[in-house]
PDB file of N, CA, C and O in Angstrom, chain B, residues numbered from 101:
ATOM      1  N   MET B 101      47.506 -54.142 -35.556  1.00  0.00           N
ATOM      2  CA  MET B 101      46.746 -53.319 -36.554  1.00  0.00           C
ATOM      3  C   MET B 101      45.390 -53.254 -35.803  1.00  0.00           C
ATOM      4  O   MET B 101      44.988 -54.010 -34.918  1.00  0.00           O
ATOM      5  N   ASN B 102      44.681 -52.008 -36.443  1.00  0.00           N
ATOM      6  CA  ASN B 102      43.458 -52.150 -36.069  1.00  0.00           C
ATOM      7  C   ASN B 102      42.806 -51.177 -37.314  1.00  0.00           C
ATOM      8  O   ASN B 102      43.336 -50.299 -37.995  1.00  0.00           O
ATOM      9  N   GLN B 103      41.534 -51.681 -37.306  1.00  0.00           N
ATOM     10  CA  GLN B 103      40.727 -51.143 -38.690  1.00  0.00           C
ATOM     11  C   GLN B 103      40.082 -49.910 -38.194  1.00  0.00           C
ATOM     12  O   GLN B 103      39.538 -49.686 -37.113  1.00  0.00           O
ATOM     13  N   TYR B 104      40.238 -49.277 -39.070  1.00  0.00           N
ATOM     14  CA  TYR B 104      39.623 -47.922 -39.207  1.00  0.00           C
ATOM     15  C   TYR B 104      38.309 -47.574 -40.393  1.00  0.00           C
ATOM     16  O   TYR B 104      38.567 -47.910 -41.549  1.00  0.00           O
ATOM     17  N   TYR B 105      37.188 -47.043 -40.183  1.00  0.00           N
ATOM     18  CA  TYR B 105      36.463 -47.218 -41.102  1.00  0.00           C
ATOM     19  C   TYR B 105      36.520 -45.610 -41.333  1.00  0.00           C
ATOM     20  O   TYR B 105      36.768 -44.714 -40.526  1.00  0.00           O
ATOM     21  N   VAL B 106      36.162 -45.550 -42.898  1.00  0.00           N
ATOM     22  CA  VAL B 106      36.314 -43.831 -43.405  1.00  0.00           C
ATOM     23  C   VAL B 106      34.899 -43.944 -43.780  1.00  0.00           C
ATOM     24  O   VAL B 106      34.533 -44.920 -44.434  1.00  0.00           O
ATOM     25  N   VAL B 107      34.084 -43.044 -43.429  1.00  0.00           N
ATOM     26  CA  VAL B 107      32.721 -42.389 -43.994  1.00  0.00           C
ATOM     27  C   VAL B 107      32.526 -41.227 -44.561  1.00  0.00           C
ATOM     28  O   VAL B 107      32.818 -40.133 -44.077  1.00  0.00           O
ATOM     29  N   ARG B 108      32.029 -41.438 -45.595  1.00  0.00           N
ATOM     30  CA  ARG B 108      31.821 -39.668 -46.303  1.00  0.00           C
ATOM     31  C   ARG B 108      30.581 -39.678 -45.987  1.00  0.00           C
ATOM     32  O   ARG B 108      29.790 -40.618 -45.914  1.00  0.00           O
ATOM     33  N   ARG B 109      30.470 -38.723 -45.827  1.00  0.00           N
ATOM     34  CA  ARG B 109      28.762 -37.747 -45.593  1.00  0.00           C
ATOM     35  C   ARG B 109      28.474 -36.776 -46.838  1.00  0.00           C
ATOM     36  O   ARG B 109      29.271 -35.854 -47.011  1.00  0.00           O
ATOM     37  N   THR B 110      27.355 -36.923 -47.745  1.00  0.00           N
ATOM     38  CA  THR B 110      26.694 -36.089 -48.521  1.00  0.00           C
ATOM     39  C   THR B 110      25.671 -35.444 -48.119  1.00  0.00           C
ATOM     40  O   THR B 110      25.216 -35.874 -47.060  1.00  0.00           O
ATOM     41  N   LYS B 111      25.051 -34.431 -48.638  1.00  0.00           N
ATOM     42  CA  LYS B 111      23.744 -33.879 -48.332  1.00  0.00           C
ATOM     43  C   LYS B 111      22.946 -34.937 -48.317  1.00  0.00           C
ATOM     44  O   LYS B 111      22.474 -35.137 -47.198  1.00  0.00           O
ATOM     45  N   GLU B 112      22.552 -35.835 -49.286  1.00  0.00           N
ATOM     46  CA  GLU B 112      21.792 -37.030 -49.344  1.00  0.00           C
ATOM     47  C   GLU B 112      21.937 -38.178 -48.198  1.00  0.00           C
ATOM     48  O   GLU B 112      20.972 -38.459 -47.489  1.00  0.00           O
ATOM     49  N   LYS B 113      23.201 -38.829 -48.055  1.00  0.00           N
ATOM     50  CA  LYS B 113      23.570 -39.958 -46.880  1.00  0.00           C
ATOM     51  C   LYS B 113      24.661 -39.896 -46.671  1.00  0.00           C
ATOM     52  O   LYS B 113      25.352 -38.926 -46.980  1.00  0.00           O
ATOM     53  N   ASP B 114      25.122 -41.042 -46.027  1.00  0.00           N
ATOM     54  CA  ASP B 114      26.388 -41.450 -45.372  1.00  0.00           C
ATOM     55  C   ASP B 114      26.769 -42.613 -46.179  1.00  0.00           C
ATOM     56  O   ASP B 114      25.829 -43.339 -46.505  1.00  0.00           O
ATOM     57  N   GLU B 115      28.013 -42.971 -46.596  1.00  0.00           N
ATOM     58  CA  GLU B 115      28.237 -44.042 -47.168  1.00  0.00           C
ATOM     59  C   GLU B 115      29.821 -45.002 -46.859  1.00  0.00           C
ATOM     60  O   GLU B 115      30.864 -44.482 -47.255  1.00  0.00           O
ATOM     61  N   GLN B 116      29.871 -46.075 -46.309  1.00  0.00           N
ATOM     62  CA  GLN B 116      31.232 -46.618 -46.179  1.00  0.00           C
ATOM     63  C   GLN B 116      32.184 -46.119 -47.231  1.00  0.00           C
ATOM     64  O   GLN B 116      31.880 -46.134 -48.424  1.00  0.00           O
ATOM     65  N   PHE B 117      33.325 -45.681 -46.788  1.00  0.00           N
ATOM     66  CA  PHE B 117      34.187 -45.332 -48.413  1.00  0.00           C
ATOM     67  C   PHE B 117      35.282 -45.898 -48.274  1.00  0.00           C
ATOM     68  O   PHE B 117      35.882 -46.066 -49.336  1.00  0.00           O
ATOM     69  N   ALA B 118      35.943 -46.380 -47.074  1.00  0.00           N
ATOM     70  CA  ALA B 118      37.113 -47.000 -47.297  1.00  0.00           C
ATOM     71  C   ALA B 118      37.252 -47.867 -45.615  1.00  0.00           C
ATOM     72  O   ALA B 118      36.441 -47.697 -44.704  1.00  0.00           O
ATOM     73  N   VAL B 119      38.122 -48.518 -45.565  1.00  0.00           N
ATOM     74  CA  VAL B 119      38.812 -49.428 -44.099  1.00  0.00           C
ATOM     75  C   VAL B 119      40.009 -49.219 -44.175  1.00  0.00           C
ATOM     76  O   VAL B 119      40.501 -49.787 -45.150  1.00  0.00           O
ATOM     77  N   ILE B 120      40.706 -48.657 -43.584  1.00  0.00           N
ATOM     78  CA  ILE B 120      41.927 -48.618 -43.212  1.00  0.00           C
ATOM     79  C   ILE B 120      42.846 -49.404 -42.118  1.00  0.00           C
ATOM     80  O   ILE B 120      42.415 -49.381 -40.965  1.00  0.00           O
ATOM     81  N   ASP B 121      43.722 -49.900 -42.292  1.00  0.00           N
ATOM     82  CA  ASP B 121      44.477 -50.734 -41.487  1.00  0.00           C
ATOM     83  C   ASP B 121      45.667 -49.902 -40.590  1.00  0.00           C
ATOM     84  O   ASP B 121      46.757 -49.738 -41.139  1.00  0.00           O
ATOM     85  N   ALA B 122      45.477 -49.424 -39.337  1.00  0.00           N
ATOM     86  CA  ALA B 122      46.700 -48.709 -39.059  1.00  0.00           C
ATOM     87  C   ALA B 122      46.864 -48.689 -37.423  1.00  0.00           C
ATOM     88  O   ALA B 122      45.942 -49.162 -36.758  1.00  0.00           O
ATOM     89  N   LEU B 123      47.958 -48.179 -36.799  1.00  0.00           N
ATOM     90  CA  LEU B 123      48.151 -48.601 -35.434  1.00  0.00           C
ATOM     91  C   LEU B 123      47.402 -47.658 -34.603  1.00  0.00           C
ATOM     92  O   LEU B 123      46.849 -48.197 -33.644  1.00  0.00           O
ATOM     93  N   SER B 124      47.223 -46.294 -34.721  1.00  0.00           N
ATOM     94  CA  SER B 124      46.357 -45.480 -34.425  1.00  0.00           C
ATOM     95  C   SER B 124      45.468 -44.618 -35.035  1.00  0.00           C
ATOM     96  O   SER B 124      45.699 -44.438 -36.231  1.00  0.00           O
ATOM     97  N   LEU B 125      44.447 -43.987 -34.538  1.00  0.00           N
ATOM     98  CA  LEU B 125      43.379 -42.930 -35.065  1.00  0.00           C
ATOM     99  C   LEU B 125      44.218 -41.893 -36.010  1.00  0.00           C
ATOM    100  O   LEU B 125      43.949 -41.558 -37.164  1.00  0.00           O
ATOM    101  N   ASP B 126      45.144 -41.545 -35.315  1.00  0.00           N
ATOM    102  CA  ASP B 126      46.315 -40.328 -36.169  1.00  0.00           C
ATOM    103  C   ASP B 126      46.682 -40.936 -37.304  1.00  0.00           C
ATOM    104  O   ASP B 126      46.378 -40.516 -38.420  1.00  0.00           O
ATOM    105  N   GLU B 127      47.266 -41.823 -37.110  1.00  0.00           N
ATOM    106  CA  GLU B 127      48.186 -42.655 -38.409  1.00  0.00           C
ATOM    107  C   GLU B 127      46.779 -43.269 -39.563  1.00  0.00           C
ATOM    108  O   GLU B 127      47.038 -43.491 -40.746  1.00  0.00           O
ATOM    109  N   ALA B 128      45.882 -43.399 -39.211  1.00  0.00           N
ATOM    110  CA  ALA B 128      44.528 -43.903 -39.804  1.00  0.00           C
ATOM    111  C   ALA B 128      44.290 -42.496 -40.912  1.00  0.00           C
ATOM    112  O   ALA B 128      44.247 -42.485 -42.142  1.00  0.00           O
ATOM    113  N   ASP B 129      44.163 -41.374 -39.922  1.00  0.00           N
ATOM    114  CA  ASP B 129      43.926 -40.136 -40.380  1.00  0.00           C
ATOM    115  C   ASP B 129      44.896 -39.506 -41.604  1.00  0.00           C
ATOM    116  O   ASP B 129      44.537 -38.935 -42.634  1.00  0.00           O
ATOM    117  N   ALA B 130      46.257 -39.813 -41.123  1.00  0.00           N
ATOM    118  CA  ALA B 130      47.286 -39.738 -42.260  1.00  0.00           C
ATOM    119  C   ALA B 130      47.150 -40.198 -43.301  1.00  0.00           C
ATOM    120  O   ALA B 130      46.894 -39.592 -44.341  1.00  0.00           O
ATOM    121  N   ILE B 131      47.360 -41.736 -43.098  1.00  0.00           N
ATOM    122  CA  ILE B 131      46.905 -42.419 -44.736  1.00  0.00           C
ATOM    123  C   ILE B 131      45.713 -41.864 -45.261  1.00  0.00           C
ATOM    124  O   ILE B 131      45.854 -41.301 -46.347  1.00  0.00           O
ATOM    125  N   PHE B 132      44.454 -41.877 -44.720  1.00  0.00           N
ATOM    126  CA  PHE B 132      43.360 -41.423 -45.470  1.00  0.00           C
ATOM    127  C   PHE B 132      43.744 -40.028 -46.385  1.00  0.00           C
ATOM    128  O   PHE B 132      43.396 -39.998 -47.565  1.00  0.00           O
ATOM    129  N   LYS B 133      44.367 -39.052 -45.873  1.00  0.00           N
ATOM    130  CA  LYS B 133      44.752 -37.853 -46.368  1.00  0.00           C
ATOM    131  C   LYS B 133      45.885 -37.973 -47.631  1.00  0.00           C
ATOM    132  O   LYS B 133      45.808 -37.254 -48.628  1.00  0.00           O
ATOM    133  N   VAL B 134      46.724 -38.777 -47.476  1.00  0.00           N
ATOM    134  CA  VAL B 134      47.472 -39.022 -48.403  1.00  0.00           C
ATOM    135  C   VAL B 134      46.926 -40.180 -49.854  1.00  0.00           C
ATOM    136  O   VAL B 134      47.114 -39.992 -51.056  1.00  0.00           O
ATOM    137  N   ARG B 135      46.226 -41.347 -49.175  1.00  0.00           N
ATOM    138  CA  ARG B 135      45.988 -41.983 -50.058  1.00  0.00           C
ATOM    139  C   ARG B 135      44.762 -41.178 -51.110  1.00  0.00           C
ATOM    140  O   ARG B 135      44.683 -41.213 -52.338  1.00  0.00           O
ATOM    141  N   TYR B 136      43.931 -40.507 -50.165  1.00  0.00           N
ATOM    142  CA  TYR B 136      42.441 -40.339 -50.820  1.00  0.00           C
ATOM    143  C   TYR B 136      42.376 -38.893 -50.996  1.00  0.00           C
ATOM    144  O   TYR B 136      41.307 -38.282 -51.000  1.00  0.00           O
ATOM    145  N   LYS B 137      43.661 -38.275 -51.162  1.00  0.00           N
ATOM    146  CA  LYS B 137      43.964 -36.547 -51.610  1.00  0.00           C
ATOM    147  C   LYS B 137      42.892 -36.529 -52.417  1.00  0.00           C
ATOM    148  O   LYS B 137      41.883 -36.141 -51.828  1.00  0.00           O
ATOM    149  N   GLY B 138      42.714 -36.840 -53.699  1.00  0.00           N
ATOM    150  CA  GLY B 138      41.902 -36.205 -54.810  1.00  0.00           C
ATOM    151  C   GLY B 138      40.373 -35.981 -54.574  1.00  0.00           C
ATOM    152  O   GLY B 138      39.658 -35.135 -55.111  1.00  0.00           O
ATOM    153  N   TYR B 139      40.032 -36.930 -53.650  1.00  0.00           N
ATOM    154  CA  TYR B 139      38.700 -36.862 -53.155  1.00  0.00           C
ATOM    155  C   TYR B 139      38.322 -35.664 -52.165  1.00  0.00           C
ATOM    156  O   TYR B 139      37.267 -35.034 -52.099  1.00  0.00           O
ATOM    157  N   GLU B 140      39.696 -35.513 -51.288  1.00  0.00           N
ATOM    158  CA  GLU B 140      39.562 -34.074 -50.207  1.00  0.00           C
ATOM    159  C   GLU B 140      39.453 -33.044 -51.045  1.00  0.00           C
ATOM    160  O   GLU B 140      38.625 -32.152 -50.864  1.00  0.00           O
ATOM    161  N   GLU B 141      40.314 -33.067 -52.083  1.00  0.00           N
ATOM    162  CA  GLU B 141      40.239 -31.321 -52.757  1.00  0.00           C
ATOM    163  C   GLU B 141      39.140 -31.721 -53.407  1.00  0.00           C
ATOM    164  O   GLU B 141      38.547 -30.653 -53.254  1.00  0.00           O
ATOM    165  N   THR B 142      38.308 -32.435 -54.060  1.00  0.00           N
ATOM    166  CA  THR B 142      36.719 -31.794 -54.678  1.00  0.00           C
ATOM    167  C   THR B 142      35.563 -32.176 -54.124  1.00  0.00           C
ATOM    168  O   THR B 142      34.479 -32.564 -54.560  1.00  0.00           O
ATOM    169  N   MET B 143      36.195 -31.911 -52.685  1.00  0.00           N
ATOM    170  CA  MET B 143      34.737 -32.099 -51.518  1.00  0.00           C
ATOM    171  C   MET B 143      33.826 -30.859 -52.251  1.00  0.00           C
ATOM    172  O   MET B 143      34.329 -29.870 -52.785  1.00  0.00           O
ATOM    173  N   GLN B 144      32.819 -31.056 -52.183  1.00  0.00           N
ATOM    174  CA  GLN B 144      31.633 -30.139 -52.117  1.00  0.00           C
ATOM    175  C   GLN B 144      31.104 -29.415 -50.678  1.00  0.00           C
ATOM    176  O   GLN B 144      31.474 -29.960 -49.637  1.00  0.00           O
ATOM    177  N   LYS B 145      30.387 -28.401 -50.596  1.00  0.00           N
ATOM    178  CA  LYS B 145      30.063 -27.722 -49.650  1.00  0.00           C
ATOM    179  C   LYS B 145      29.303 -28.803 -48.686  1.00  0.00           C
ATOM    180  O   LYS B 145      28.587 -29.659 -49.204  1.00  0.00           O
ATOM    181  N   GLY B 146      29.471 -28.743 -47.335  1.00  0.00           N
ATOM    182  CA  GLY B 146      28.525 -29.453 -46.602  1.00  0.00           C
ATOM    183  C   GLY B 146      29.045 -30.987 -46.276  1.00  0.00           C
ATOM    184  O   GLY B 146      28.747 -31.735 -45.345  1.00  0.00           O
ATOM    185  N   GLU B 147      30.015 -31.186 -47.499  1.00  0.00           N
ATOM    186  CA  GLU B 147      30.583 -32.779 -47.598  1.00  0.00           C
ATOM    187  C   GLU B 147      31.389 -32.795 -46.270  1.00  0.00           C
ATOM    188  O   GLU B 147      31.846 -31.811 -45.689  1.00  0.00           O
ATOM    189  N   ALA B 148      31.497 -34.405 -45.813  1.00  0.00           N
ATOM    190  CA  ALA B 148      32.882 -34.208 -44.995  1.00  0.00           C
ATOM    191  C   ALA B 148      33.388 -36.198 -44.816  1.00  0.00           C
ATOM    192  O   ALA B 148      32.813 -37.134 -45.371  1.00  0.00           O
ATOM    193  N   PHE B 149      34.111 -36.243 -44.253  1.00  0.00           N
ATOM    194  CA  PHE B 149      35.054 -38.004 -44.293  1.00  0.00           C
ATOM    195  C   PHE B 149      34.927 -37.806 -42.759  1.00  0.00           C
ATOM    196  O   PHE B 149      35.197 -36.720 -42.247  1.00  0.00           O
ATOM    197  N   TYR B 150      34.492 -38.927 -42.002  1.00  0.00           N
ATOM    198  CA  TYR B 150      34.857 -39.116 -40.653  1.00  0.00           C
ATOM    199  C   TYR B 150      35.728 -40.881 -40.831  1.00  0.00           C
ATOM    200  O   TYR B 150      35.476 -41.812 -41.596  1.00  0.00           O
ATOM    201  N   VAL B 151      36.827 -40.716 -39.701  1.00  0.00           N
ATOM    202  CA  VAL B 151      37.558 -41.671 -39.802  1.00  0.00           C
ATOM    203  C   VAL B 151      37.258 -42.285 -38.149  1.00  0.00           C
ATOM    204  O   VAL B 151      37.080 -41.551 -37.177  1.00  0.00           O
ATOM    205  N   PHE B 152      37.255 -43.324 -38.130  1.00  0.00           N
ATOM    206  CA  PHE B 152      36.941 -43.808 -36.667  1.00  0.00           C
ATOM    207  C   PHE B 152      36.967 -45.620 -36.560  1.00  0.00           C
ATOM    208  O   PHE B 152      36.781 -46.383 -37.508  1.00  0.00           O
ATOM    209  N   GLN B 153      37.203 -45.942 -35.375  1.00  0.00           N
ATOM    210  CA  GLN B 153      37.632 -47.504 -34.878  1.00  0.00           C
ATOM    211  C   GLN B 153      36.217 -47.568 -34.863  1.00  0.00           C
ATOM    212  O   GLN B 153      35.445 -46.613 -34.790  1.00  0.00           O
ATOM    213  N   SER B 154      35.891 -48.994 -34.951  1.00  0.00           N
ATOM    214  CA  SER B 154      34.704 -49.716 -34.839  1.00  0.00           C
ATOM    215  C   SER B 154      35.163 -51.259 -34.756  1.00  0.00           C
ATOM    216  O   SER B 154      35.896 -51.829 -35.565  1.00  0.00           O
ATOM    217  N   SER B 155      34.583 -51.802 -33.623  1.00  0.00           N
ATOM    218  CA  SER B 155      34.630 -53.289 -33.169  1.00  0.00           C
ATOM    219  C   SER B 155      33.264 -53.791 -34.442  1.00  0.00           C
ATOM    220  O   SER B 155      33.284 -54.952 -34.850  1.00  0.00           O
ATOM    221  N   GLU B 156      32.658 -53.250 -34.729  1.00  0.00           N
ATOM    222  CA  GLU B 156      31.228 -53.569 -35.396  1.00  0.00           C
ATOM    223  C   GLU B 156      31.110 -53.114 -36.390  1.00  0.00           C
ATOM    224  O   GLU B 156      31.578 -52.038 -36.761  1.00  0.00           O
ATOM    225  N   PRO B 157      30.249 -54.104 -37.188  1.00  0.00           N
ATOM    226  CA  PRO B 157      29.777 -53.162 -38.694  1.00  0.00           C
ATOM    227  C   PRO B 157      29.019 -51.831 -38.543  1.00  0.00           C
ATOM    228  O   PRO B 157      28.468 -51.429 -37.518  1.00  0.00           O
ATOM    229  N   LEU B 158      29.079 -51.268 -39.635  1.00  0.00           N
ATOM    230  CA  LEU B 158      28.339 -50.104 -39.377  1.00  0.00           C
ATOM    231  C   LEU B 158      26.790 -50.293 -39.627  1.00  0.00           C
ATOM    232  O   LEU B 158      26.248 -51.166 -40.305  1.00  0.00           O
ATOM    233  N   THR B 159      26.182 -49.216 -38.881  1.00  0.00           N
ATOM    234  CA  THR B 159      24.699 -49.449 -38.571  1.00  0.00           C
ATOM    235  C   THR B 159      24.229 -47.665 -39.108  1.00  0.00           C
ATOM    236  O   THR B 159      24.933 -46.670 -38.942  1.00  0.00           O
ATOM    237  N   TYR B 160      22.884 -47.714 -39.747  1.00  0.00           N
ATOM    238  CA  TYR B 160      22.701 -46.498 -40.317  1.00  0.00           C
ATOM    239  C   TYR B 160      21.321 -46.334 -39.737  1.00  0.00           C
ATOM    240  O   TYR B 160      20.729 -47.351 -39.374  1.00  0.00           O
ATOM    241  N   ASP B 161      20.659 -44.964 -39.594  1.00  0.00           N
ATOM    242  CA  ASP B 161      19.519 -44.585 -39.351  1.00  0.00           C
ATOM    243  C   ASP B 161      18.588 -44.744 -40.582  1.00  0.00           C
ATOM    244  O   ASP B 161      18.909 -45.080 -41.722  1.00  0.00           O
ATOM    245  N   GLU B 162      17.183 -44.380 -40.025  1.00  0.00           N
ATOM    246  CA  GLU B 162      16.621 -44.279 -41.032  1.00  0.00           C
ATOM    247  C   GLU B 162      16.589 -43.214 -42.247  1.00  0.00           C
ATOM    248  O   GLU B 162      15.880 -43.344 -43.245  1.00  0.00           O
ATOM    249  N   ASN B 163      17.484 -42.126 -41.996  1.00  0.00           N
ATOM    250  CA  ASN B 163      17.544 -41.036 -42.977  1.00  0.00           C
ATOM    251  C   ASN B 163      19.133 -41.540 -43.730  1.00  0.00           C
ATOM    252  O   ASN B 163      19.766 -40.797 -44.480  1.00  0.00           O
ATOM    253  N   SER B 164      19.458 -42.571 -43.441  1.00  0.00           N
ATOM    254  CA  SER B 164      20.864 -43.213 -43.957  1.00  0.00           C
ATOM    255  C   SER B 164      21.826 -42.440 -43.612  1.00  0.00           C
ATOM    256  O   SER B 164      22.647 -42.053 -44.443  1.00  0.00           O
ATOM    257  N   ARG B 165      21.881 -42.058 -42.206  1.00  0.00           N
ATOM    258  CA  ARG B 165      23.103 -41.614 -41.801  1.00  0.00           C
ATOM    259  C   ARG B 165      23.740 -42.555 -40.781  1.00  0.00           C
ATOM    260  O   ARG B 165      23.048 -43.475 -40.345  1.00  0.00           O
ATOM    261  N   VAL B 166      25.092 -42.395 -40.330  1.00  0.00           N
ATOM    262  CA  VAL B 166      25.532 -43.771 -39.705  1.00  0.00           C
ATOM    263  C   VAL B 166      25.306 -43.243 -38.223  1.00  0.00           C
ATOM    264  O   VAL B 166      25.368 -42.094 -37.787  1.00  0.00           O
ATOM    265  N   VAL B 167      25.001 -44.535 -37.541  1.00  0.00           N
ATOM    266  CA  VAL B 167      25.070 -44.220 -36.014  1.00  0.00           C
ATOM    267  C   VAL B 167      26.713 -44.396 -35.487  1.00  0.00           C
ATOM    268  O   VAL B 167      27.208 -45.522 -35.447  1.00  0.00           O
ATOM    269  N   PHE B 168      27.249 -43.566 -35.215  1.00  0.00           N
ATOM    270  CA  PHE B 168      28.510 -43.417 -34.753  1.00  0.00           C
ATOM    271  C   PHE B 168      28.631 -44.115 -33.746  1.00  0.00           C
ATOM    272  O   PHE B 168      27.801 -44.035 -32.840  1.00  0.00           O
ATOM    273  N   PRO B 169      29.865 -45.087 -33.673  1.00  0.00           N
ATOM    274  CA  PRO B 169      30.391 -45.893 -32.083  1.00  0.00           C
ATOM    275  C   PRO B 169      30.709 -44.717 -31.049  1.00  0.00           C
ATOM    276  O   PRO B 169      30.759 -43.562 -31.472  1.00  0.00           O
ATOM    277  N   SER B 170      30.917 -44.987 -29.751  1.00  0.00           N
ATOM    278  CA  SER B 170      31.462 -44.120 -28.859  1.00  0.00           C
ATOM    279  C   SER B 170      32.994 -44.323 -29.257  1.00  0.00           C
ATOM    280  O   SER B 170      33.438 -45.268 -29.909  1.00  0.00           O
ATOM    281  N   GLY B 171      33.918 -42.940 -28.582  1.00  0.00           N
ATOM    282  CA  GLY B 171      35.072 -43.266 -28.939  1.00  0.00           C
ATOM    283  C   GLY B 171      35.754 -42.016 -29.712  1.00  0.00           C
ATOM    284  O   GLY B 171      35.060 -41.001 -29.780  1.00  0.00           O
ATOM    285  N   ARG B 172      36.940 -41.987 -30.254  1.00  0.00           N
ATOM    286  CA  ARG B 172      37.450 -40.791 -30.813  1.00  0.00           C
ATOM    287  C   ARG B 172      37.039 -40.880 -32.440  1.00  0.00           C
ATOM    288  O   ARG B 172      36.371 -41.775 -32.959  1.00  0.00           O
ATOM    289  N   MET B 173      37.565 -39.817 -33.039  1.00  0.00           N
ATOM    290  CA  MET B 173      37.075 -39.665 -34.392  1.00  0.00           C
ATOM    291  C   MET B 173      38.090 -38.303 -34.964  1.00  0.00           C
ATOM    292  O   MET B 173      38.465 -37.376 -34.245  1.00  0.00           O
ATOM    293  N   ALA B 174      38.408 -38.470 -36.444  1.00  0.00           N
ATOM    294  CA  ALA B 174      39.062 -37.651 -36.995  1.00  0.00           C
ATOM    295  C   ALA B 174      38.145 -36.810 -38.357  1.00  0.00           C
ATOM    296  O   ALA B 174      37.899 -37.503 -39.345  1.00  0.00           O
ATOM    297  N   VAL B 175      37.863 -35.928 -38.353  1.00  0.00           N
ATOM    298  CA  VAL B 175      37.049 -34.931 -39.109  1.00  0.00           C
ATOM    299  C   VAL B 175      37.378 -34.348 -40.351  1.00  0.00           C
ATOM    300  O   VAL B 175      38.264 -33.514 -40.166  1.00  0.00           O
ATOM    301  N   THR B 176      37.078 -34.418 -41.430  1.00  0.00           N
ATOM    302  CA  THR B 176      37.576 -33.873 -42.741  1.00  0.00           C
ATOM    303  C   THR B 176      36.405 -32.953 -43.414  1.00  0.00           C
ATOM    304  O   THR B 176      35.742 -33.635 -44.195  1.00  0.00           O
ATOM    305  N   HIS B 177      36.053 -31.872 -43.351  1.00  0.00           N
ATOM    306  CA  HIS B 177      34.887 -31.382 -43.879  1.00  0.00           C
ATOM    307  C   HIS B 177      35.245 -30.066 -44.592  1.00  0.00           C
ATOM    308  O   HIS B 177      36.313 -29.470 -44.444  1.00  0.00           O
ATOM    309  N   LYS B 178      34.291 -29.707 -45.333  1.00  0.00           N
ATOM    310  CA  LYS B 178      34.662 -28.291 -45.956  1.00  0.00           C
ATOM    311  C   LYS B 178      33.116 -27.764 -45.631  1.00  0.00           C
ATOM    312  O   LYS B 178      32.053 -28.375 -45.743  1.00  0.00           O
ATOM    313  N   LEU B 179      33.405 -26.296 -45.152  1.00  0.00           N
ATOM    314  CA  LEU B 179      32.519 -25.343 -44.864  1.00  0.00           C
ATOM    315  C   LEU B 179      32.232 -24.702 -45.941  1.00  0.00           C
ATOM    316  O   LEU B 179      31.015 -24.527 -46.004  1.00  0.00           O
ATOM    317  N   SER B 180      32.851 -24.222 -46.918  1.00  0.00           N
ATOM    318  CA  SER B 180      32.308 -23.299 -47.996  1.00  0.00           C
ATOM    319  C   SER B 180      32.865 -23.422 -49.222  1.00  0.00           C
ATOM    320  O   SER B 180      32.480 -22.710 -50.149  1.00  0.00           O
TER     321      SER B 180
END
């Protein structure tokens, strides 16, 4: 099993939302969509969820935004 971070991005900041144990990014994204469906349905315009694997703790820049590691990522966002 691998650990995948879920980061929630709002207009103000990014925050660690969850950690999901899964075999692949696709599986982690599917688990997120089922487990946190209510959050996805109530997203506001411009908000997003990022699912990605990282072997190190999350780091943030001076604007409270996550510094993303290299690699694949799944994104769920609301455009309007």
